[in-house]
N, C-alpha and C positions, 0 to 999 in steps of 0.2 A: 635248383634252387641256391639263390646267391649265395655269396659270405656275408652280406648285409643281413639278408632277410634271418640266415641262420642263427648270426648272433642274437638278431631282436625277439628272432623268439626262444634262443635259449635262454634271455633275462625275463623272460615272461614266465618262463616255465620255475627259474629259480627262485621267480618273486609270488608267484603262488606256491610253490613249498616252503617256503618262509612264512606267507601267512598259515598256511596247512600247520605249520611245526606251533607256531603261535597261539594256534583254536585250542590246539588239541594237548599243550604239554601248557598252557599260561609262562609268563615272567618268572625268572627266579628274583630278580632285583627291582626293587621299586628307586631306587636311585636316580634315574631321570624322570620319577615323576614328582621326587623329592628336590628336583634342582626349580623344574619350570613350577610349584606350587609356588616357592620361595623367591624366584625371580618377578613371577606373574601378579602375585599375586601380596604380595611384602609380607609371607607370614614366616613364623621361625618352626623351623626344623625340628625342634624338639616334640617328641611324642609323635611325630609319624613315621612311620611303617616302614623298617627297611628291608622288607620281604614282605610278598603277601599274603595275606590274617583270611582263616577261614572263621566266615560266621561274624563280620561285622552285624553293627543293629545300624543298617542304612536303610532310608528309607525311597530312594526314587533309583538309584544305579545296584540294583540288587542285580545280584548274580551268583549261579550254581559253583564258580572257581573262585579261588582264594583274592581277598581284595585290596590292592595297594591306599586306599580309602579308607578314614575315618570316620565316623558321624560328625564329627567339629568339619572336617575335612569338605563332606559333601554340604554342611548348610553353610559355610564359608563362595563355596563353586554356585552355590546356586544365588548368593548374592552378585558375586563377578558375572554369572549368565544374564542377568537384569542388564547387569553394567553395560555390559559388551553389545545387548542388545541395542540399548539406548546410543552407541557411540556408535554404532552402525550406523543406525535411522538417522540420526545426525550429522555422519559425514554425505550419505544418498542424497539430503537435501540441501546441502550445504551452497552449491551451486546455485540452485531456485532461490533461494533467500537470500544469497548475494545481490543479486541480479535484480529482487524487488524492491529488497531493502534500498541499494544502490539507486536508482532508480527514484523510489519514491523521495528519496533525500535532495534530490538530483534537482525533479521536479517543484518543488517546495523551495530551495534555494532558487530556483529560478523564477520562481510567481513570486519571490519576497524580491527579487529585483527589479522585476516588471512592476509591480506597485509602487517602488522606489521610484520609480523613472516617469512614471506616468504620475504624480505628485509632482517633480520636477519642474516637468512641460507645463504642468498645470499651476505654478507658481511663478513660472518665468512669465508665463501671459499674462499673466496680473503685471509682474516687475514691467515687461515690455510695453505694455498696450494699455493698460488703465492702473498707472501708477499710484495714483490719488485712494486707489480703494486694494492697494496692493497689503497693503502689511495688515489692513481686518479683515482681509478674505484669508491670511494665513492659517487662521485657528481653523477654522470651518473645513478647509481642503486638507490640511491635516488629518483632521475625524474624520474624513469621510476615509480615507484610505487606511485610514488605523482602524476602521470595520468593515472596510473592504479586506484586510488581511485576517481580523479576525476572525471571520464569516469565510472565507476560505480555508482557514485550517481550525475548523469545525465550531466555532460560539458558538453560540443561540442567540445571533443578533439577527436582524431582519433587513434587506436589502429596500424595500422599499420603505422603512421608515430613515436609512442613513440616507436615502438616495431623495427624498423631499426633503427632510433635514436639511443638506446641502442650498437646495435652492431655496429653501425658505428663509435660508441665513443672506444666500446672496441679496435676492432680494431689497433690501433697504442700502447695501452700498451701493445698490447700482441706481436704487431710486435718488438718493443723497448726492452721488458725485457726475451720476448723467443726465438724470432726467429733470432735475434740481440742481444742475451743479452752483458750485461755488464754495470759499472757503467757510463752510458754516457747518455747523452740526448739530444734531435734533434728538430730543428727549427721548430715554432711553422709551418709556413707555408707549411715545410715537412711532418711534424703528419698528417695536416690538405689537403695534399693530397692523406696520407695514408688512411685518415678517407675515402677522396670519390672515392678512389678506392674499397674499400670494395665492394659496390655493382657489379663491373664486375667483379674481380679476385675470389669473394664467398671463402673467405678462413675458411670458419665455417662451408661448406659445406647448405645442405638443413635445417640446424637445425636452421635457422635462420625463417625462411618460417611455420618451425614444431610448434617452440614459437608460430608465428603468428598466426597460424592455431586453436590450443590449446585455446592461451590467445581470441582471434577474437568469439570463438563457446559458453566456456563459462563465459567470462563478457559480453555479449550480453544479455546471460540467463538470467544472474543474475539483469543484469541492468534492464531488463524490466519487470522484474517477480516484482521487488524494483520496480519501475515506476508504474503496474500496480496494488499492495497494496496502492500505494499514489492517485492514482485513486477510489479505493476502498470508502477511507476515504473522499475524496472530495465530493462522490456518498453520499453518509450519510451527510453528513455536507450538503449539498444542500436540501436534503429533510427533516431534522431535523428546519431546517428556510423556510419554503415555506412561499410566500404570497398568502392567501386566495382570492377567488373573493369574491365580493358582495354576490352573492347569499348564498353561502357557509358561508359567515359570520352571513345572516339572519338568517340562519337554524339552524348554531352551536348556536346561541343566544335564538332563539326559543325551540330547545329542550332543554336548560342547567338551562337558568337562566326563562324564558317564567314559569313555573311552582312557580314560586318566586312568581312574580307578583298574583297568584291567594293562595296567601298561603300555597305553595305545596313545601316548600324550601326544603324537604328530598325526595323530589319521582324522581324517577328514569327513562329512557326511557323506550318504548318497545323494543326488540332486532329488531326486523322487522322494526323499525321506525331508531334506531339506523344506523343501516346496509345502508339500503335507503341515511341520510347525510353523512354518515362518506365514503360509496362507493360514493357520489358525489361529495364532499370538494377532497376525492384522484383519481378520474378517471384518472386524468394525470399525477399522481403515478405508480399509477398499470399497468402504459405500460412501466414503467419500467424494471415490472417483464422476461419478454422473455430475454431482455438484459444481465441483471442480471445473468438471471438460467447459458445463456452461457458466462460469463463472468469466474464463477465461474470453470463451466466444460473448460474452456481454462485455467485457474491458473494452475488447477490438471493436465493439461495434460501434461504442460509446466515442472511441479514441480516434474513429472514423468519421465521425458527425462533427465532429469540434473545430470546424472551419466559419468562415462568414461572421455572422452577429454569434456563435458558438463559440467563436478562437478568442480567447482571451488577453491574449496576446495582442491582436488586431483592435479590441474593444477601449484597453487600457490605453495604450500607446494614442491612439486615436479621443481618447474622451475631452481634451483641454480643447477640441475643435469642435465638438456640440457645447462648451462651458459659451465658448466664442460664439458662437451663431447665438444664442442664450442669450447673450448680453446686447449684442449687436441688435437682436429683436427687438426688447423693452427698449433699445436708444429710439431705434424706428417710430416706435408704437409711443414715443413719451408723452406729448399732448394727452393721447385717451388715457393713457395712464393714471398721468396727475389730476386728471378729473374726477376717474373713479377711485382712488384712493383720497381726496379732499373728499366725497361723499363717505364715503367709511370713517377717516379716521378726525377727519378737519381738517386745517390744514394749520403745518407745524409752527411749532413755536421754535427759533432760531437762533443760538447765541455763538458770535461770530469765533472761528479759531481757526487753527493750521493744522490741516493735513496731513498726519504721519506719511514721510515716505518712501517707499519700497529701502530695502537692506537687502535685498536676494543678492549674492552674487552668482549668476547665472555660468560663468563659469566652471561652478563646482559642479553640473552635471555631468561632466567629462569624467570627473576623479574617480576614479574604480571601475567604470561601466565600460567593459569591450561593448562600444558600438559600431556592426556592421552591417552594410545591405542585407536586404531578406532574403534568403540564396544557398541552396545549397545545406549542408546537414546540420546547422547553426540554428535552423528554426526550433520552436517549442513542438512545432507538430512533426515535424521529420525525427526527433528525436524519441516522441510516441511512436511514431510508425517502427521505428528500430526496439525499440523495447519488446513492443506485442509480439513482431517477428521473430521474436529471440522466447520470452513465452510461452508463445505456441507451441515449441519443441515440447512443453511438460506438460501439455493439457490432458493427456492421460498415466500423470504421473502416479498416481495413488493407487488407480487401477494395476500395475504391473510394478507396487514396491517390491512386495515379497521375492517375486520372481529375479526381479535386481539382485535385491541381494544374498542371495543363494547362488545365483550368475554370477558375481562383483567378489564375495564377499567369504561366501562361507563353504559354498557342495566342494567336493573335489573330482583332478581335473575328470575328462572323459576314457573309461579305458583303464580306470586303477582299481584295483579293491577300495571299499568305503565302510563308514559302519551303519550300519543300520537301526539304530537304538538299542540292540543286542551284543552283535558281534561282528565282523569286519566279514565284509561277503563280495559279490563278484558287482552285484547289480542288487536294488530294492526291487523287490516282488511286490510291494502292497497297494491297493489303489491310490492314486494320487488325483486328491479332487482341485476342484478350482477356486476364486477367488469369491469372497465377500460371506454374509452369513449364510445364506439357505443353501450354498454349496458344502457348506460343514458339517451337514446331519452327516456326513459317513467318512470322516473325514479320522484317519485310524491312530491318530498321534494327537491330537486335542480337540478335547470337547469343548466347543462352543456355546452357551448358556446366555440367552439374554441378549438387551442391549448395552452400550457403552453410555449412558448420559452425558457424557465430557464431549463425544465424536455427536450426540444427537444435539447436543448447543450447538456447536461448532457449525452442524450442517445448516441447522434452523437460521444462524447469521448469514450463513450464504443464500443463503435461499432467499432472505429480507434483503441484502446487498445488491443479489440478482435484480429484484425487482424493481431496486432503485436504479441500475444501471440503464433496464430494459425501457424504463421511464423516464429518463431523460434522453437517450436517444433519439433525436427530433427522426421525424418522418413528414414528408414534405406532405400539408395539409393538414398533419394532425395535431401539431403542437400548439397550443392556446397556451399561453400566458395573462392571466385574470388579474387585472389590474386593480389595486385596492383605493386606488389616488385619484384625484383630480377628476372626479364620471364616474371610474369606477367602468370602464370602456374593457373592450375585448380586444386585444391585440392578436391575430392569427399570420403566424408568420412560418415559414421553410427554414428548411438547415443552409439555404444561401443567401449571399449577402447581396441587399439591392439599396437601391438609391431611397426607399421609403424607410429602411431602416437606420439612415445614413452611416451606414459604412464607409463611403468614401468622406466623413466629413466637408467640409466646404473651404471655401478661399483659398488660401492657401497647399489643399489638398490634403492627403490622408496621409501618413508618418507611416514609410516603408522600413522602418529601423527597427533591427531587434539585438537582442543579448546573445551572445558567447553566453554557450552551457559549460558548466564543466561538470564532472565524476563526481565531484564530493563538497559536503557541506561545509568541511575543515576549510575552502579554498574562498569563503565569502570573501564580497568583496566590502569594502570599505562605505562607510556612510557617506553618502555625494553630498549630503544637503543637511545643515540644522533642524530642516523642517520634519528628518528622516527617523531622529535616532529613537527616541520615545517611542515611535510606532514600533521601531525592532524590535525591542524588549519585550514588547507586546507579544508579538509575533513569538517568541523564541515561545514566553510562557505560557502562551495558548500552546504549544507543539506539544508541549509533556504534560499539560495539566487540559485543554478543554479538546484535544483530539479525539475523543469518544465521540462517536458520531450524536450530533441532534436528531433523531429520527423524528422527533414528535413536530421539529420547522421543516421539513423537508416537506412533511405532510400539510403542514398550516399554507407553506406556503410557494406558491406558484405551482400547483395541480394542476396536473396537465394529462392529457388522453381525454 
């Protein structure tokens, strides 16, 4: 036998002898317990025992030996045991919670910036190409992108309505300035008639439907993704602040602080004992695990499908190209449209006036925006992919939570004497149960009864958002968008981008620029134009007030599959 082996063996024998001495004779002083009670619980030492007392009226930490605890100490220990449990739960979930909340904030920030840039592109289009109508088009352009932001962040607005409203407002401007040009103006009543006639005579061809299809797909997918992330944060917040049952509270007290009553203040529970207590206390939480697993998988599927006309970055940054196509088509068909309008509205009574000129400063587009070539890690799609790869590591988080808490925070190291709920022992000999409610029927440490209504409510919310996520993940030949305007046609598309969907824009070609994504909401870029200031305020308001999922509008609009 080597000298090192002999020393280790001697130390183990000495430790076991010390444990045996403690078990047989008990402690002689409660001084260490008094110090820990005062330091840990910030409680007064007045009235605490100096030495073990026989026969205290304890409810949980009962023992045949004299005790260093009083009834008031036991009650205080019970409160702290619950607080300790919440603290370890919050510690264990902190990384996951930060991952989701940070990325939800970053995605929201990037979407806000994309919306502002798309609005600026559209305003610049009017200023550079259609200057006579630019100022009049500013209000409807701002209103459109304000509605886009409100819809993305959860408000109950309808994309079909705000897209049609934009093109309805655009037609009188095109009619007055391009089809019947001149320094003239028509009456408000006549302009309203022209506006109303837009849906009957289709001056822009199928472009409004293409815009609605692209916006409907991309906005709904991004809206669902954001709402799902916020539900993930809600799930974690709920499990971080659980209300534990009376049985669980007693078991936590027995495991964590009853050793103090025997003067064993530094003792830790045996692994098997800790697992039984934690699996009993978290039995209802473990029921989240299969739903949480599917939730993360569904997020991944939706994220993978958000490309082409489902890619909001692509759709928003190329919107102005479709607007230009629409105006050009109406201009080309001007004579025919003029005849149709005359039949419906009659000939206008015109009054000479000076058309207001565009005052938008296109150079402001660059202020506060970091624009780069679409590549590498800076695209929204790549950021989503990076986030999903990190989130995938937490698919079984709730199934292994009890085991994680025992392994990382609570139990004694392997091979050391440990607390089994009654005394110091070499190992825990009771049966160790599994995770989940059904496995707790034979739990010797915690009796689990019934279900937890709070956890059941969270499970219901997870099920619902899973249905939304899976319903918004496009599958080739299966995603149908039911258009309610202009004839009510049905457009069947796949997740891929093709010319029919207008992905490539026209004329000058599609915009392949994107915005550099930052990690924190605190780095929001400054306003880049006067057109965006009120929009940004409304979006920020909607984040706090309107973020609650408007599920009715999900079911009402763009029903799929």
